[in-house]
Biopython code that builds the backbone (N, CA, C, O; Angstrom):
import numpy as np
from Bio.PDB.StructureBuilder import StructureBuilder

atoms = [
    (1, "MET", "N", (-77.836, -46.789, 6.569)),
    (1, "MET", "CA", (-77.427, -47.828, 7.470)),
    (1, "MET", "C", (-76.305, -47.269, 8.334)),
    (1, "MET", "O", (-75.312, -46.761, 7.814)),
    (2, "ASP", "N", (-76.458, -47.362, 9.644)),
    (2, "ASP", "CA", (-75.435, -46.898, 10.580)),
    (2, "ASP", "C", (-74.610, -48.081, 11.062)),
    (2, "ASP", "O", (-75.155, -49.086, 11.517)),
    (3, "LEU", "N", (-73.296, -47.953, 10.957)),
    (3, "LEU", "CA", (-72.384, -49.012, 11.377)),
    (3, "LEU", "C", (-71.303, -48.452, 12.282)),
    (3, "LEU", "O", (-70.893, -47.300, 12.145)),
    (4, "GLU", "N", (-70.853, -49.277, 13.201)),
    (4, "GLU", "CA", (-69.644, -48.992, 13.970)),
    (4, "GLU", "C", (-68.624, -50.046, 13.580)),
    (4, "GLU", "O", (-68.972, -51.068, 12.989)),
    (5, "ALA", "N", (-67.376, -49.800, 13.906)),
    (5, "ALA", "CA", (-66.306, -50.728, 13.533)),
    (5, "ALA", "C", (-66.617, -52.152, 13.997)),
    (5, "ALA", "O", (-66.330, -53.115, 13.285)),
    (6, "ALA", "N", (-67.197, -52.283, 15.176)),
    (6, "ALA", "CA", (-67.513, -53.603, 15.721)),
    (6, "ALA", "C", (-68.560, -54.341, 14.885)),
    (6, "ALA", "O", (-68.668, -55.564, 14.980)),
    (7, "ASP", "N", (-69.325, -53.626, 14.076)),
    (7, "ASP", "CA", (-70.370, -54.228, 13.241)),
    (7, "ASP", "C", (-69.852, -54.726, 11.897)),
    (7, "ASP", "O", (-70.565, -55.444, 11.196)),
    (8, "LEU", "N", (-68.645, -54.368, 11.528)),
    (8, "LEU", "CA", (-68.188, -54.592, 10.153)),
    (8, "LEU", "C", (-68.044, -56.060, 9.771)),
    (8, "LEU", "O", (-68.317, -56.420, 8.626)),
    (9, "CYS", "N", (-67.626, -56.911, 10.693)),
    (9, "CYS", "CA", (-67.505, -58.341, 10.355)),
    (9, "CYS", "C", (-68.878, -58.925, 10.029)),
    (9, "CYS", "O", (-69.028, -59.667, 9.058)),
    (10, "THR", "N", (-69.869, -58.591, 10.837)),
    (10, "THR", "CA", (-71.232, -59.053, 10.583)),
    (10, "THR", "C", (-71.756, -58.467, 9.279)),
    (10, "THR", "O", (-72.360, -59.178, 8.476)),
    (11, "PHE", "N", (-71.528, -57.180, 9.066)),
    (11, "PHE", "CA", (-71.954, -56.529, 7.826)),
    (11, "PHE", "C", (-71.330, -57.225, 6.618)),
    (11, "PHE", "O", (-72.019, -57.483, 5.631)),
    (12, "SER", "N", (-70.052, -57.526, 6.687)),
    (12, "SER", "CA", (-69.365, -58.200, 5.578)),
    (12, "SER", "C", (-70.010, -59.541, 5.263)),
    (12, "SER", "O", (-70.245, -59.863, 4.098)),
    (13, "ARG", "N", (-70.296, -60.322, 6.297)),
    (13, "ARG", "CA", (-70.933, -61.621, 6.079)),
    (13, "ARG", "C", (-72.309, -61.456, 5.430)),
    (13, "ARG", "O", (-72.742, -62.306, 4.652)),
    (14, "MET", "N", (-72.981, -60.372, 5.751)),
    (14, "MET", "CA", (-74.334, -60.147, 5.240)),
    (14, "MET", "C", (-74.369, -59.679, 3.787)),
    (14, "MET", "O", (-75.400, -59.809, 3.128)),
    (15, "VAL", "N", (-73.258, -59.136, 3.274)),
    (15, "VAL", "CA", (-73.296, -58.552, 1.922)),
    (15, "VAL", "C", (-72.280, -59.147, 0.946)),
    (15, "VAL", "O", (-72.220, -58.716, -0.206)),
    (16, "LEU", "N", (-71.495, -60.105, 1.370)),
    (16, "LEU", "CA", (-70.504, -60.694, 0.469)),
    (16, "LEU", "C", (-70.940, -62.082, 0.016)),
    (16, "LEU", "O", (-71.840, -62.686, 0.600)),
    (17, "GLY", "N", (-70.297, -62.571, -1.022)),
    (17, "GLY", "CA", (-70.594, -63.906, -1.540)),
    (17, "GLY", "C", (-71.998, -63.976, -2.104)),
    (17, "GLY", "O", (-72.406, -63.125, -2.895)),
    (18, "GLU", "N", (-72.736, -64.996, -1.693)),
    (18, "GLU", "CA", (-74.098, -65.183, -2.218)),
    (18, "GLU", "C", (-75.065, -64.098, -1.747)),
    (18, "GLU", "O", (-76.176, -63.989, -2.266)),
    (19, "ASN", "N", (-74.649, -63.298, -0.772)),
    (19, "ASN", "CA", (-75.496, -62.220, -0.251)),
    (19, "ASN", "C", (-75.222, -60.870, -0.904)),
    (19, "ASN", "O", (-75.767, -59.858, -0.463)),
    (20, "VAL", "N", (-74.398, -60.828, -1.935)),
    (20, "VAL", "CA", (-73.982, -59.565, -2.543)),
    (20, "VAL", "C", (-75.170, -58.756, -3.067)),
    (20, "VAL", "O", (-75.095, -57.529, -3.135)),
    (21, "ILE", "N", (-76.251, -59.418, -3.434)),
    (21, "ILE", "CA", (-77.435, -58.711, -3.936)),
    (21, "ILE", "C", (-77.960, -57.709, -2.911)),
    (21, "ILE", "O", (-78.575, -56.709, -3.280)),
    (22, "ARG", "N", (-77.724, -57.968, -1.643)),
    (22, "ARG", "CA", (-78.203, -57.064, -0.590)),
    (22, "ARG", "C", (-77.597, -55.667, -0.706)),
    (22, "ARG", "O", (-78.225, -54.688, -0.303)),
    (23, "LEU", "N", (-76.399, -55.564, -1.245)),
    (23, "LEU", "CA", (-75.770, -54.248, -1.396)),
    (23, "LEU", "C", (-76.599, -53.321, -2.273)),
    (23, "LEU", "O", (-76.548, -52.102, -2.107)),
    (24, "ASN", "N", (-77.357, -53.882, -3.197)),
    (24, "ASN", "CA", (-78.160, -53.059, -4.096)),
    (24, "ASN", "C", (-79.302, -52.344, -3.388)),
    (24, "ASN", "O", (-79.889, -51.417, -3.945)),
    (25, "TYR", "N", (-79.620, -52.756, -2.185)),
    (25, "TYR", "CA", (-80.715, -52.139, -1.437)),
    (25, "TYR", "C", (-80.227, -51.103, -0.432)),
    (25, "TYR", "O", (-81.032, -50.461, 0.243)),
    (26, "ILE", "N", (-78.934, -50.941, -0.333)),
    (26, "ILE", "CA", (-78.348, -49.974, 0.600)),
    (26, "ILE", "C", (-78.035, -48.699, -0.174)),
    (26, "ILE", "O", (-77.367, -48.748, -1.207)),
    (27, "THR", "N", (-78.508, -47.567, 0.316)),
    (27, "THR", "CA", (-78.256, -46.300, -0.368)),
    (27, "THR", "C", (-77.352, -45.372, 0.427)),
    (27, "THR", "O", (-76.764, -44.445, -0.132)),
    (28, "ASN", "N", (-77.240, -45.614, 1.721)),
    (28, "ASN", "CA", (-76.453, -44.734, 2.582)),
    (28, "ASN", "C", (-75.776, -45.578, 3.661)),
    (28, "ASN", "O", (-76.422, -46.398, 4.313)),
    (29, "VAL", "N", (-74.486, -45.375, 3.843)),
    (29, "VAL", "CA", (-73.742, -46.052, 4.905)),
    (29, "VAL", "C", (-73.052, -44.983, 5.739)),
    (29, "VAL", "O", (-72.241, -44.209, 5.231)),
    (30, "LEU", "N", (-73.381, -44.951, 7.017)),
    (30, "LEU", "CA", (-72.713, -44.063, 7.964)),
    (30, "LEU", "C", (-71.842, -44.934, 8.857)),
    (30, "LEU", "O", (-72.353, -45.725, 9.649)),
    (31, "LEU", "N", (-70.539, -44.791, 8.730)),
    (31, "LEU", "CA", (-69.593, -45.559, 9.540)),
    (31, "LEU", "C", (-69.028, -44.654, 10.619)),
    (31, "LEU", "O", (-68.477, -43.593, 10.326)),
    (32, "THR", "N", (-69.165, -45.077, 11.864)),
    (32, "THR", "CA", (-68.617, -44.342, 12.997)),
    (32, "THR", "C", (-67.380, -45.081, 13.493)),
    (32, "THR", "O", (-67.439, -46.260, 13.843)),
    (33, "ILE", "N", (-66.262, -44.364, 13.516)),
    (33, "ILE", "CA", (-64.987, -44.941, 13.940)),
    (33, "ILE", "C", (-64.579, -44.299, 15.256)),
    (33, "ILE", "O", (-64.439, -43.080, 15.353)),
    (34, "LYS", "N", (-64.392, -45.139, 16.263)),
    (34, "LYS", "CA", (-63.970, -44.651, 17.574)),
    (34, "LYS", "C", (-62.449, -44.658, 17.635)),
    (34, "LYS", "O", (-61.819, -45.695, 17.432)),
    (35, "VAL", "N", (-61.859, -43.492, 17.917)),
    (35, "VAL", "CA", (-60.406, -43.387, 18.045)),
    (35, "VAL", "C", (-60.041, -43.292, 19.524)),
    (35, "VAL", "O", (-60.912, -43.376, 20.390)),
    (36, "ALA", "N", (-58.771, -43.120, 19.803)),
    (36, "ALA", "CA", (-58.249, -43.173, 21.169)),
    (36, "ALA", "C", (-58.866, -42.106, 22.077)),
    (36, "ALA", "O", (-59.227, -41.014, 21.639)),
    (37, "THR", "N", (-58.968, -42.460, 23.332)),
    (37, "THR", "CA", (-59.388, -41.488, 24.341)),
    (37, "THR", "C", (-58.186, -40.651, 24.745)),
    (37, "THR", "O", (-57.040, -41.012, 24.479)),
    (38, "TYR", "N", (-58.461, -39.547, 25.380)),
    (38, "TYR", "CA", (-57.384, -38.679, 25.842)),
    (38, "TYR", "C", (-57.779, -38.039, 27.158)),
    (38, "TYR", "O", (-58.959, -37.950, 27.498)),
    (39, "ASP", "N", (-56.781, -37.600, 27.882)),
    (39, "ASP", "CA", (-56.994, -36.911, 29.151)),
    (39, "ASP", "C", (-57.429, -35.481, 28.847)),
    (39, "ASP", "O", (-56.821, -34.809, 28.014)),
    (40, "LEU", "N", (-58.459, -35.024, 29.509)),
    (40, "LEU", "CA", (-58.981, -33.683, 29.239)),
    (40, "LEU", "C", (-57.971, -32.577, 29.512)),
    (40, "LEU", "O", (-58.111, -31.469, 28.995)),
    (41, "SER", "N", (-56.960, -32.867, 30.317)),
    (41, "SER", "CA", (-55.948, -31.842, 30.599)),
    (41, "SER", "C", (-55.082, -31.534, 29.372)),
    (41, "SER", "O", (-54.400, -30.509, 29.336)),
    (42, "VAL", "N", (-55.109, -32.414, 28.375)),
    (42, "VAL", "CA", (-54.330, -32.179, 27.151)),
    (42, "VAL", "C", (-55.229, -31.914, 25.940)),
    (42, "VAL", "O", (-54.767, -31.949, 24.799)),
    (43, "ALA", "N", (-56.493, -31.654, 26.190)),
    (43, "ALA", "CA", (-57.454, -31.473, 25.103)),
    (43, "ALA", "C", (-57.103, -30.313, 24.181)),
    (43, "ALA", "O", (-57.452, -30.334, 23.001)),
    (44, "ASP", "N", (-56.420, -29.309, 24.702)),
    (44, "ASP", "CA", (-56.086, -28.146, 23.881)),
    (44, "ASP", "C", (-54.685, -28.231, 23.279)),
    (44, "ASP", "O", (-54.186, -27.253, 22.723)),
    (45, "LYS", "N", (-54.050, -29.402, 23.391)),
    (45, "LYS", "CA", (-52.700, -29.594, 22.856)),
    (45, "LYS", "C", (-52.749, -30.557, 21.671)),
    (45, "LYS", "O", (-53.668, -31.370, 21.572)),
    (46, "PRO", "N", (-51.769, -30.471, 20.777)),
    (46, "PRO", "CA", (-51.718, -31.422, 19.653)),
    (46, "PRO", "C", (-51.547, -32.858, 20.150)),
    (46, "PRO", "O", (-50.972, -33.095, 21.212)),
    (47, "GLU", "N", (-52.047, -33.797, 19.375)),
    (47, "GLU", "CA", (-51.892, -35.206, 19.719)),
    (47, "GLU", "C", (-50.429, -35.616, 19.604)),
    (47, "GLU", "O", (-49.683, -35.084, 18.781)),
    (48, "SER", "N", (-50.035, -36.562, 20.435)),
    (48, "SER", "CA", (-48.672, -37.086, 20.344)),
    (48, "SER", "C", (-48.543, -37.940, 19.082)),
    (48, "SER", "O", (-49.540, -38.390, 18.518)),
    (49, "GLU", "N", (-47.308, -38.152, 18.654)),
    (49, "GLU", "CA", (-47.065, -38.990, 17.473)),
    (49, "GLU", "C", (-47.605, -40.398, 17.678)),
    (49, "GLU", "O", (-48.108, -41.017, 16.740)),
    (50, "THR", "N", (-47.504, -40.903, 18.898)),
    (50, "THR", "CA", (-48.002, -42.244, 19.206)),
    (50, "THR", "C", (-49.511, -42.320, 19.016)),
    (50, "THR", "O", (-50.017, -43.266, 18.413)),
    (51, "ILE", "N", (-50.226, -41.329, 19.525)),
    (51, "ILE", "CA", (-51.686, -41.312, 19.397)),
    (51, "ILE", "C", (-52.096, -41.111, 17.942)),
    (51, "ILE", "O", (-53.041, -41.741, 17.469)),
    (52, "VAL", "N", (-51.390, -40.239, 17.238)),
    (52, "VAL", "CA", (-51.682, -40.033, 15.814)),
    (52, "VAL", "C", (-51.515, -41.350, 15.057)),
    (52, "VAL", "O", (-52.370, -41.715, 14.250)),
    (53, "ALA", "N", (-50.429, -42.057, 15.311)),
    (53, "ALA", "CA", (-50.176, -43.334, 14.635)),
    (53, "ALA", "C", (-51.256, -44.359, 14.987)),
    (53, "ALA", "O", (-51.735, -45.085, 14.116)),
    (54, "GLN", "N", (-51.634, -44.414, 16.259)),
    (54, "GLN", "CA", (-52.675, -45.347, 16.698)),
    (54, "GLN", "C", (-54.011, -45.024, 16.020)),
    (54, "GLN", "O", (-54.692, -45.921, 15.523)),
    (55, "ASN", "N", (-54.374, -43.757, 16.004)),
    (55, "ASN", "CA", (-55.627, -43.355, 15.362)),
    (55, "ASN", "C", (-55.593, -43.623, 13.861)),
    (55, "ASN", "O", (-56.596, -44.043, 13.283)),
    (56, "ASN", "N", (-54.449, -43.385, 13.229)),
    (56, "ASN", "CA", (-54.309, -43.662, 11.795)),
    (56, "ASN", "C", (-54.486, -45.145, 11.496)),
    (56, "ASN", "O", (-55.141, -45.511, 10.521)),
    (57, "ARG", "N", (-53.897, -46.006, 12.341)),
    (57, "ARG", "CA", (-54.048, -47.456, 12.154)),
    (57, "ARG", "C", (-55.509, -47.870, 12.310)),
    (57, "ARG", "O", (-56.038, -48.634, 11.502)),
    (58, "THR", "N", (-56.151, -47.359, 13.353)),
    (58, "THR", "CA", (-57.559, -47.686, 13.593)),
    (58, "THR", "C", (-58.414, -47.263, 12.408)),
    (58, "THR", "O", (-59.231, -48.041, 11.914)),
    (59, "PHE", "N", (-58.225, -46.032, 11.956)),
    (59, "PHE", "CA", (-59.013, -45.497, 10.845)),
    (59, "PHE", "C", (-58.768, -46.295, 9.567)),
    (59, "PHE", "O", (-59.717, -46.682, 8.885)),
    (60, "THR", "N", (-57.505, -46.540, 9.241)),
    (60, "THR", "CA", (-57.150, -47.240, 8.006)),
    (60, "THR", "C", (-57.674, -48.667, 7.998)),
    (60, "THR", "O", (-58.233, -49.119, 6.999)),
    (61, "LYS", "N", (-57.500, -49.374, 9.099)),
    (61, "LYS", "CA", (-57.965, -50.763, 9.189)),
    (61, "LYS", "C", (-59.486, -50.829, 9.038)),
    (61, "LYS", "O", (-60.007, -51.678, 8.315)),
    (62, "THR", "N", (-60.184, -49.937, 9.716)),
    (62, "THR", "CA", (-61.642, -49.930, 9.652)),
    (62, "THR", "C", (-62.132, -49.594, 8.249)),
    (62, "THR", "O", (-63.054, -50.232, 7.742)),
    (63, "MET", "N", (-61.521, -48.599, 7.623)),
    (63, "MET", "CA", (-61.909, -48.219, 6.263)),
    (63, "MET", "C", (-61.647, -49.353, 5.274)),
    (63, "MET", "O", (-62.446, -49.578, 4.364)),
    (64, "ALA", "N", (-60.539, -50.064, 5.444)),
    (64, "ALA", "CA", (-60.217, -51.177, 4.547)),
    (64, "ALA", "C", (-61.292, -52.257, 4.616)),
    (64, "ALA", "O", (-61.685, -52.809, 3.588)),
    (65, "VAL", "N", (-61.766, -52.556, 5.813)),
    (65, "VAL", "CA", (-62.817, -53.566, 5.967)),
    (65, "VAL", "C", (-64.107, -53.088, 5.301)),
    (65, "VAL", "O", (-64.761, -53.855, 4.595)),
    (66, "LEU", "N", (-64.472, -51.828, 5.522)),
    (66, "LEU", "CA", (-65.686, -51.300, 4.891)),
    (66, "LEU", "C", (-65.571, -51.337, 3.368)),
    (66, "LEU", "O", (-66.485, -51.801, 2.686)),
    (67, "LEU", "N", (-64.463, -50.855, 2.840)),
    (67, "LEU", "CA", (-64.302, -50.808, 1.384)),
    (67, "LEU", "C", (-64.273, -52.202, 0.767)),
    (67, "LEU", "O", (-64.784, -52.398, -0.336)),
    (68, "LYS", "N", (-63.690, -53.159, 1.452)),
    (68, "LYS", "CA", (-63.708, -54.550, 0.983)),
    (68, "LYS", "C", (-65.149, -55.047, 0.915)),
    (68, "LYS", "O", (-65.542, -55.715, -0.042)),
    (69, "SER", "N", (-65.928, -54.714, 1.940)),
    (69, "SER", "CA", (-67.327, -55.139, 1.973)),
    (69, "SER", "C", (-68.138, -54.509, 0.848)),
    (69, "SER", "O", (-69.033, -55.147, 0.293)),
    (70, "LEU", "N", (-67.831, -53.267, 0.510)),
    (70, "LEU", "CA", (-68.582, -52.552, -0.524)),
    (70, "LEU", "C", (-68.047, -52.792, -1.932)),
    (70, "LEU", "O", (-68.664, -52.362, -2.907)),
    (71, "SER", "N", (-66.915, -53.469, -2.051)),
    (71, "SER", "CA", (-66.248, -53.599, -3.351)),
    (71, "SER", "C", (-67.048, -54.398, -4.375)),
    (71, "SER", "O", (-66.813, -54.261, -5.576)),
    (72, "SER", "N", (-67.974, -55.219, -3.933)),
    (72, "SER", "CA", (-68.782, -56.013, -4.865)),
    (72, "SER", "C", (-70.046, -55.294, -5.305)),
    (72, "SER", "O", (-70.804, -55.814, -6.124)),
    (73, "TRP", "N", (-70.277, -54.108, -4.770)),
    (73, "TRP", "CA", (-71.484, -53.348, -5.092)),
    (73, "TRP", "C", (-71.484, -52.989, -6.564)),
    (73, "TRP", "O", (-70.488, -52.487, -7.084)),
    (74, "GLU", "N", (-72.604, -53.246, -7.243)),
    (74, "GLU", "CA", (-72.697, -52.984, -8.679)),
    (74, "GLU", "C", (-73.537, -51.760, -9.007)),
    (74, "GLU", "O", (-73.500, -51.286, -10.142)),
    (75, "GLY", "N", (-74.277, -51.247, -8.071)),
    (75, "GLY", "CA", (-75.016, -50.009, -8.272)),
    (75, "GLY", "C", (-76.196, -50.088, -9.207)),
    (75, "GLY", "O", (-76.507, -49.108, -9.883)),
    (76, "HIS", "N", (-76.860, -51.220, -9.267)),
    (76, "HIS", "CA", (-78.001, -51.368, -10.170)),
    (76, "HIS", "C", (-79.186, -50.487, -9.787)),
    (76, "HIS", "O", (-80.014, -50.172, -10.642)),
    (77, "ARG", "N", (-79.283, -50.095, -8.556)),
    (77, "ARG", "CA", (-80.435, -49.317, -8.096)),
    (77, "ARG", "C", (-80.073, -47.869, -7.781)),
    (77, "ARG", "O", (-80.804, -47.207, -7.044)),
    (78, "GLY", "N", (-78.993, -47.373, -8.304)),
    (78, "GLY", "CA", (-78.622, -45.987, -8.054)),
    (78, "GLY", "C", (-77.349, -45.882, -7.253)),
    (78, "GLY", "O", (-76.564, -46.827, -7.183)),
    (79, "GLY", "N", (-77.147, -44.722, -6.646)),
    (79, "GLY", "CA", (-75.896, -44.435, -5.961)),
    (79, "GLY", "C", (-75.850, -44.899, -4.515)),
    (79, "GLY", "O", (-76.853, -45.296, -3.923)),
    (80, "LEU", "N", (-74.670, -44.833, -3.989)),
    (80, "LEU", "CA", (-74.416, -45.160, -2.593)),
    (80, "LEU", "C", (-73.689, -43.975, -1.976)),
    (80, "LEU", "O", (-72.692, -43.500, -2.519)),
    (81, "THR", "N", (-74.185, -43.502, -0.851)),
    (81, "THR", "CA", (-73.566, -42.374, -0.168)),
    (81, "THR", "C", (-72.857, -42.870, 1.085)),
    (81, "THR", "O", (-73.512, -43.245, 2.057)),
    (82, "PRO", "N", (-71.523, -42.878, 1.075)),
    (82, "PRO", "CA", (-70.802, -43.241, 2.300)),
    (82, "PRO", "C", (-70.550, -41.993, 3.147)),
    (82, "PRO", "O", (-70.189, -40.939, 2.624)),
    (83, "GLU", "N", (-70.742, -42.122, 4.434)),
    (83, "GLU", "CA", (-70.428, -41.054, 5.377)),
    (83, "GLU", "C", (-69.533, -41.651, 6.454)),
    (83, "GLU", "O", (-69.796, -42.742, 6.959)),
    (84, "ILE", "N", (-68.486, -40.936, 6.795)),
    (84, "ILE", "CA", (-67.526, -41.417, 7.782)),
    (84, "ILE", "C", (-67.472, -40.408, 8.920)),
    (84, "ILE", "O", (-67.339, -39.205, 8.696)),
    (85, "ARG", "N", (-67.575, -40.911, 10.129)),
    (85, "ARG", "CA", (-67.498, -40.058, 11.311)),
    (85, "ARG", "C", (-66.480, -40.686, 12.264)),
    (85, "ARG", "O", (-66.579, -41.868, 12.591)),
    (86, "ALA", "N", (-65.521, -39.906, 12.699)),
    (86, "ALA", "CA", (-64.543, -40.373, 13.693)),
    (86, "ALA", "C", (-64.741, -39.557, 14.961)),
    (86, "ALA", "O", (-64.971, -38.349, 14.907)),
    (87, "TYR", "N", (-64.648, -40.229, 16.100)),
    (87, "TYR", "CA", (-64.798, -39.520, 17.365)),
    (87, "TYR", "C", (-63.976, -40.208, 18.440)),
    (87, "TYR", "O", (-63.610, -41.377, 18.318)),
    (88, "SER", "N", (-63.702, -39.474, 19.470)),
    (88, "SER", "CA", (-63.068, -40.023, 20.663)),
    (88, "SER", "C", (-64.108, -40.026, 21.774)),
    (88, "SER", "O", (-64.857, -39.058, 21.908)),
    (89, "PRO", "N", (-64.175, -41.081, 22.570)),
    (89, "PRO", "CA", (-65.095, -41.080, 23.707)),
    (89, "PRO", "C", (-64.829, -39.914, 24.665)),
    (89, "PRO", "O", (-65.687, -39.557, 25.472)),
    (90, "SER", "N", (-63.653, -39.335, 24.570)),
    (90, "SER", "CA", (-63.311, -38.193, 25.427)),
    (90, "SER", "C", (-63.940, -36.892, 24.939)),
    (90, "SER", "O", (-63.988, -35.914, 25.685)),
    (91, "ASP", "N", (-64.420, -36.870, 23.705)),
    (91, "ASP", "CA", (-65.008, -35.644, 23.141)),
    (91, "ASP", "C", (-66.314, -35.293, 23.835)),
    (91, "ASP", "O", (-66.947, -34.295, 23.491)),
]
sb = StructureBuilder()
sb.init_structure("model")
sb.init_model(0)
sb.init_chain("A")
sb.init_seg("    ")
for serial, (resi, resn, name, xyz) in enumerate(atoms, 1):
    if name == "N":
        sb.init_residue(resn, " ", resi, " ")
    sb.init_atom(name, np.array(xyz, "f"), 0.0, 1.0, " ", f" {name:<3s}", serial, name[0])
structure = sb.get_structure()
């Protein structure tokens, strides 16, 4: 299952509460997290502290929502493989 951060609220509603049984049918979750854009003129330089902090907040908040959604998973049908991909639209 491929998800973006914008999909997580809908995903949560689909797998929590009375819908928790649906988690047993998911074997792979690929979450794509979009981080800040940057000017190509600074592409070869380290990120500023502000951008690092912003990207860290985005990543942490998104991961917390995903993990909350998956926390009720009981694994009756085998394992679950989470994959996380972060990218900038500037890449």
